[in-house]
C-alpha angles and dihedrals in degrees: 000000000000096000091057092066096038094115095048111089114228115260115243117250125206110284114248089231094064119175096249090174092069112101114250090245092060122100120286089247091056089052091053096258123133117266115269111276117257118220089210120011111254094013129074132342113238121227115260116258121251090258092050089051090051091052092048089049092052090049091049094048092049090048092049091062102029118087098023083120124011123343120020088213097063144044116239119212090264093047090049090051090051090049092050094045092050108029099032097028095142089060098046096041092054094052116106091191111074091199096061095095092050091050090048090053092049091051093046093047095088096174093044094231094134091248135088116228121200094269091052089047089052089055087062093047092046092049092051092046091050092050091050090048092050090050091052092048092050091049096046117094113258117228 
């Protein structure tokens, strides 16, 4: 119910105009992320939650590969290949078809610009996570 949360200020979300030029090791604010959440204003910063750390990790990994050539906001075909060969090496090394990564990129590239933006990259991550979840559910004993 909206009135219930009337007194709670909305939490800031990352700004769509993130500073993608900031190195991944820079502060979250420099990367366009909200400031760490304080448990009590003016006192101590609280540690990020596991989910917040996962989001920061995804942002850092994307940033590590994006911008090596061309735009720092997208992955080129070569940058995507480097990401796949390094970060998802078990997947690429077990493929018998050398064109599978190129076909994946083409399928993920929803706007057909030859690049993967962060949203398109997240579609890959979400698909992999969903497949892993489905695999776990199928393996778990049913009551």
